[in-house]
N, C-alpha and C positions, 0 to 999 in steps of 0.2 A: 419235833424240834421244829420253830417258828421258822416263819420264810428269812431268807437271807438278804432279801434286797432291801436296801434302805433309800427310802425314795427319795421325792423332791421335799415333800413335804416333811419330814425327819430334818432332812440338810436344813431347811426352812427355818425349822427350831434354832439348831445352832446357831444359826447369822446372829449379828449385833443384836440384842438384848430381844432376840424372836419377834422380830416385826411382825411377821406377816400371818401368823399362826393360825389355822382353823379357819380358812375360808372356806364358805359352803354355798349352793346354790339352794338347797331347800326350801321349800315354800313354807313348811311347817309354822306354826307361828311361834312365837317367845312366851315361855312358860309363865303363867301368873304371876303379879310380884305383890308383895303383902304390901300394903298402905302405908306409906312413906311419915315417919312421925315429924313431930313438928319442927317449923324452920329452922334452923341453925341460927343464933344471936350472933349479930356482929358485937365485935369485943370494940369494947370501948377505949380511949384515946389515950395512951398510956404517956409519963410523964417523959421529958427527955434525960437521957441521962448528964452527967458533972461532964462538960467538957475538959479534956488533959489538952486543948490547943484553941485559943479564943474561937468558939464558936461564932459563926456569921448565921443571921438570920432571913429567909426569904422575907422580899417585904410582900410586906400583907394588902394583899390586893382589895379592892373595895367589892364588895358582893352586890354583884351585878343580878339582878334578880332572881333566876332559878337553879343556878350553875354555883356547885358545892367543889370545887376543884382544891386542890393539896396546897394548902399555906400556911405560913406562920413556921415553918420543921426548921428545927437548927442544922446548921452546916459547918464543916470546915473550913480553913483558909481557902483553900482550892474549890468551894462550890460542894463539894460531896456531902451528902446528908447522913447526919452523925446516926440516924436510926432506920427503921423502917415505919412506913407511914398507916395508921390506920382511920380510913373512912370513916366519918362518923354518921356520915346518913349520904342516902342517895346524889349522886353524882348532881342530877338533876331533879327538878317537880315537876317536868311537862310532859314526861313520859316522849322524850325525842325518838326517833329513828333513825338507826343507821343501817346500813347494808351491807352486808358479809359473802363476798365469793369464798367459797370453801367446795370442799368435795367430803367424802365418804366412802372406804374401800368394804363398807357390806351395807351398802344401801336398803337390800332386801330387809333389814332387821331395823329399820325407821320405824318407828310408829305412825300411824294415821295422823297425818298433822307436823311428821317432818321434826326438824329439831324442839320449836316450840310446843312441843305436845311433851315434851318430856320433864317432869319436875324438877330437876339441876337446874335447866335453863331456863325454867320460867322462875326459878328462886334466884340467877343470875339475873334477871331486869330486875325482880323487886329489891334486890340490894344497890341496883348500880340507877334504878328508873330509868335503863336503857335499853330500849325494844330492838329486836337485832331480826331484819328480814335477811333470811339464809336462801343464799343464789349456789344451792348443792348441784355441783356437775359433777357427771360422772368421771371418772378418776382415768381415765383413759381417753378421756376429748378433755381433758383441762388447756392443753398447750392449743387447740383449734377454738375452744372458745375465747381463752383468754386474746388468740389473734384476730376475732371479731369485734369482743369487747372493744380493744386495742384501738381498732381500726376504725369503731364509728364513736370514740374518744365517750366511753359508755361506761365507765370501769366502776366499780361497787367503792364505798367509801373506805371499806377494807377487805386487803387482799390475800388470803391466807397463801403461803408461796410464790408470793408474786415475784418477788426477781426472780424464781426458776423459770419463769415464763417469759421472760422481758427479751426480745428479739435482740438490744443492744447491749453496752454498758448501764450501771447505776447510774454513772455520769450522763448517758443521754436522759435516760429515764427520767432525772430529774431538770436537765437542760430543757425538755422538749415538754415537762410542763405536767406528766404523769405521775412520780411519785415524790410524796413530798420527804423535803429533808426537814429532817425534825430534831437538828442539833439544837437549835435557837429553843426549842420547847421545852429543854432539857427541866428545867422550874417542873413540868406540870409530871412528870416522873419521878419522883422521888424514889421511890420501891423498886425500878428499876436501874435509875442511877446506883442507889446503894448497894441491889445485889450484883452489879457490873464491878464495884470499888471494892466491896467486898470480898470477890471471888478472885479479885486481880492479886489482892495480897497473898494468896498462893500461890498464883498461877501468873506470873505477870503478863502473859501473852494474852491474857483476858482483853484485857484493853483493846489491843490490834485486830483480836477476830470479830468483836462486837461493836465497833465503832469501822463505819469505812475513811480509809485515808485520814484519819487521827481526828478530823473536825468535821467530820458529815457520820448523820444519825439517820441512813435510809433505810434498811433491812431490820426488824428487831425479830431478835431471837430468842425461842422456847428457852428456858433454861432448866436444869434438871437440882432438885433438892436433894441434896448430899449425895453430889456424883459420887460413880463406883464403876471399878470395871466393868465391861460386861461381857469377856472372855476369857478364859484362861484355861492352865491345864489342868488335868484331872488323873488320877493314876486309880487301877483297880486295886483299891484296899483291899479285900477281898484275897487275892496274889499274896501283899505284902503280910499277909496274916499268915498264909500259909509257909511264907518263906522265912516266918520271922525276922522280917527287917524294918521292921518298925512302922511308923505311920506316913504318909502320904507330904503329911506338911512338915518331917525331917528332910527330906529329898530336895535340898534346898540349890545343888551346883549342878552340874551337866557332871564330873565326874561320877558324884553320886548319882544320877540318873542312869549315866551310862551300865553302872553295876546294877541298877534296878533291871534294866531291859533286859541284860545278859541272861541274869536269872530268872526272868521271866519266860524269855524261849528255850532255854536250855531245862525247863523245868514243868512249861506249859506246851509244851507244842506235842503234838498226837496226844491229846488226851480223850478222856470219853466226851468231848463234846466237841472237838475239832477234828480228829485224826488226822490230821496233816500239821507241817511247818506253822507257825504262825508267824508274826513278823509286828514284833510287840507296838513302835514307835508310829502311830497315825499321822502322817502327813499329806495335805491340801497339795492338790498338783499345782495352785500361783504360790505355794509355801505357807505363808501364813494368812488365815480369815483375815485377823486386826493387827494391823502393823504392832509391832514391837510385844506382842503378849509372849512368845513361846519361844525367842531368841532374843531375848532384851539383855543378859548379858553381854555381850557383842556388840552393843550400841549401833544396832542397824538393824534395819525390816529384810528379812528375807521376802521377798516379794520378786516371783521369777515372770511374771507376764506383763511387768508394766514400769516404765525408768521411770518415776516421779516422787521418788520420795529424795528432799535435801538432809543434810545433817553439817551443821557449824562446829569444827574443832579448831579452837585458838583462833578464832575469827577466820577459818577458813573454809568456803565451802564445797563442798564436797557429796556426791551421788550416789546411793545407799546400791549397793550391789557392783560398786570398783572400785572399794577400799580395802586396804588390807585387814579389816575386821572382817570385809565379806571373804577374803582368800580362806582366813582362820574359821570361820565359822561352816563354808565351804566343806574344809578337808576333815572338820568332824564330822557333819554328815556324809563325807565320802566314807568313812569309814564305819560308820554305822551301818549305810547302804552297802558296803563290802561283806558287813558282819551279820548281814539278815537281819538285823531290826526295822530297816523301813523297806514296805514292800517292794518290789520289782515292780507293781501294777501300779504305784501312786498316781502316775499322769496323769491315772482317768480319773482320777478324786476331785471331781469337777464341783465347785460350788454351787448347787443346784439344781444339782446332773442327779443320776438315777445310777448306782455301782454297789456290789459288793466289798465292801474294805474290811468285813471280820467282825465288826460288831456282833451280829446276830449269832456268829458260827465261833464266837469266843475267841477269837485271835488277835485283839485289840488290849494292851495292856494301860499306856499314855495317849490320853486323844485332847484336841483344842474342844472346848464347849463352854456354852451359856448356860446358867444355871437351872433354866427353865428345863433345859432336852435330857438335863443327868438321867430324870426318873422313866424318860421315854426309851432312852440307850437300855439305859439296864433292864427294863420291861421286855427288849426283844430278842435279849441274850439267849442262847441255852442254857448256860449254867444260872439256875434259880439263885446262886446265890453272889451273883454279881453286884459290886456294890463300889461305886467309884468315890472319890475324894479329892478336895481339892490338892492343890499340889502350888506353893508357891511360884512365884516369879523366878527364873534360873539364871543361877549367877554363876560368872567363870569359878571364882572361889567366897567362902562366907564373907561378911563385910564390906563386899564391892558395892561401891555407890552407884547406881545406875543412873544414866546419862540420856537415854535416847526413848522415844518409844509411848512411856508410859504417864504423861502428864493426865489427869484427869480432865476427860468431855463435859464440861459444863454446859453447853448447849444439849439437847435434841433435835429430831429432826423437823418440828414444826418452826414458824415463821410468821411475819408478815409484813406488809409495807402496807404505807395508807396513801389513797390517791389525792395527789394535790390541790386536786378540784373540789374537794369535799367541803362544805358549807357549815360543817360542824367538825372543823379540825381538830379545835381544843378539844372537843369532847372527845372525838375518837382517842386520841392518844391516853388522856387522863381514863378511858374506860380500859385500855390495854393495861396502863400502869395498875387498876385495881386487879387484875389477874394477878400482878408480880407482888401485891401485898401478900402478909402470911395469911391471912384470912383468903383471901381471894383464891390465894395457891393451895392450900389444902384441900378448899370447897369444891373448886372443880377438878381438884384430883379423886376425891372421894365421893361429892353429892353428900347430898343429905340421909343421915341416919335413918335407916331403915330401907332406904332404896336398894344398893346393892350392898350392902355392907352391916354390920351389929356389932352393937360392942360383947366380947364376950367377961364373963365373970371377974379376970383378970384386968379388966380395963383396958384389953386392947382389941384392935379390930380384927375383925371376920367375915371375911366375903358370905354373900347369901347363896344358899343353896342354889336359885336361880342362875347365880353366875356362874357362879363354879361347874354346874352341868348344862351350861347354854350351846345348845350344836355350835354357833358360832366360832366356841372358844370364850372362857373370861378376860382373856387380852381385848379379844376383838369387840364384845361385849361393852365391855369398862369402855373402849373407845369413844361408842356412840354415846354413852349417858354420862359421861366424866369426859375430862380431858383428851381429845387426843394426840399425844406424842411425834405423831407420825405426821400431823397439818396443821395443826395451829401451833400461835404465839402463847405459851403458857406457863405456869410456872410446877411442875411435874414432880410429883412421887414418883421415881422409877420402881420403889419396893410395892408399890400398892398388889404387883399381882401377885406377890407371894405371899398374900394371905390368907393361906387357907391350911387344914389340917396339915402338917407336916412341913409346909411353905419354910418355916426356919432353917429347914435343914438347906433349903437356896440360901438364905442369907448367908450363912455359915462361907458359903463361897467367897462371896463379895469380900469379908474381913480377910480371908488367907490372902487371896492377891494382891490387897489393897499394898502400897509400895509406902510407908510412913517417911523412910528421909529419902525420897525420889533426887535425883539432884537436876537434871534436864534441863542440862548445858549445853546438851548437841540439838536439841530441838530446836527446826528451821520455825524464827516467826511469822506467825500467821496473816499479821498485816500487812505483809511484804505483797507486794501488789504492780506485776511487772505491765512496761506499757502495752499499748496496740501494738506498735512496731514490734519491741521485744518478745510480746505474743506470737505474734505473728513467725515470728523466727526460730521460735523456739519448737513451734508447731511443725514447721518444715524440716528442723534436724530432727524429730523425733522418728517421723516418717519411716525411712531407715536405719535410724538407730535404733527402735526399739522393737524394729524386726530381728536385726541382727541376735540383741542381746537377749530376746525369748526365745532365742533357737539355738544359745550359746551357752547361757548362763546354767542352764538345769544340767550340763552335759560334765562340769566338774562334781555334780552330788553325785550323777548315774555312773561316774569314771568314761562317760564315751570320751571326756578329754581330758586327757592326764594334767593334773593340778600345775606340771612344771610348764605348761601352758599359757598361766596366768598371764606373764608381763605380756606376749604375742596377744591374744586376747583384749587386756587392754590397749596396745597398740592398733588394734584393728576399732576400736570403739572409739579413739579419737579420731581416727580417719574418718569416723563415719559423721564427727561435728560434736564428739563428747565434749572436748574441750575447750571447744567454743559456748556450747549450753550452758557448761561451768564458767565460764567469764559472763556470759549475762546473769546467771543468778549471782555470780558475786559482786559484781557490780550493784546489782538489786538491793542487795543485802550492806554493801558497804554505805550505799546512800540512805538507806533506811537507816542505819546505828547511827548516821552524821547527823540525823535531821532530830 
């Protein structure tokens, strides 16, 4: 039987998008790479489509010497570009230099010469005409290094993740002359503006999250090409087959899921692979690893270690963990716990920790997963027939429109700010926009043909063997030789990690988890920003309030506190400041909506 301990490495694989998989300190050299194919050609300009509403045209600037910024593109009446812009030639003809403050999570795999020795980034320099001098800082020392550069007023031109390290607010950073407010340079960013506007059509909150206080553009956020859910539920399809209970895709409601879990417990406890009682429904100690993905039918989030999620119901701000829907959810989970469907040890299942959840000992029938972790979990199971299949977002009833926690995440972790004192600020802005072009996004996501990937006979891409077999993991090495969605402002193809033999199975998980009819009316607008005074008051309230919450909320699930005590729990929460905190958020929401 294989080892029963699921380590932190496995748990990291299960986190959102499996972000930090496979870090290694080995000093072995990277396998040799094949000669790269000829440079990918920059596509020619396409004609603007016929405008349905009188298109405007940006003023055609005089060509000032060597610079070739975006110009002459069509816009709608509000100034939004009508199509993506194609850069026909490099942004400049003089090999201008910009400096870039960044990091690499696996620097031991950088070739001698750093990023500039990698063909992908050499070719980006050819396409843009801009040479980048990289200031690569150890990831563990970024805060300290940023503080030193800030104190000496010696920030680089482009700062990957800069907003995360500034000690004050973004307002302070602009007022003090460190970060540039790029709002008035929107005309130099037609691709980024097109992406923002186009995404806001399907996700109105996009404008609020990508602009700062509506009329400021300070942080440039990396975007995902065709965003997909990062996590969801998976069921043991091999067990469903043995039970003749159909497909995981048919388990659409909590009632159906309950029926399946009971059958799993009755039929697969004490089998040849576990010899003990099983608890088929896996749940993290904090509830949901990613909010809204497992219990979205209740239109709330089961997050038992922090009181930080708001929702809005018919204009009323409510705190998740305190609503009638939370009581209904805890009532259901308490029943499942009492029926032995949830392990009595679930509070030891901490994300990033080491524990025996029952994966290897054949005790889990339904679990939250990220697609890349599925085959690893299956391979660790004692039963060689273990096979997980994706289950749809679970509803209270078929046809229910889900209203909370499942809007598509348009952004990834990467972002940048620009130094307000950059003497080539317009060029830096245009360089960033090139990354948002269709060609720039595809090329930086994949690199040139023959380096990290090749075309198969059917015309689809496949990662090269040296990438798939690299000791750092394919994902980690691609974040060096191509764009890094943990660090860089870029248009990132999130699916690239699955272009290996059999990877199409992981992509199918995304298809099942995607919600085509998502409502989202309860979602909290991300553009709401509390004032400094409001933030201080909320943080003061949360000190005691969250302590009480984390100690008491879980007690309704495991039966330590009877569900009849829910009203008393809410009264106690108000005593610790819940009502005042809700009032602060309500005022902020009302002001936001009024503006």
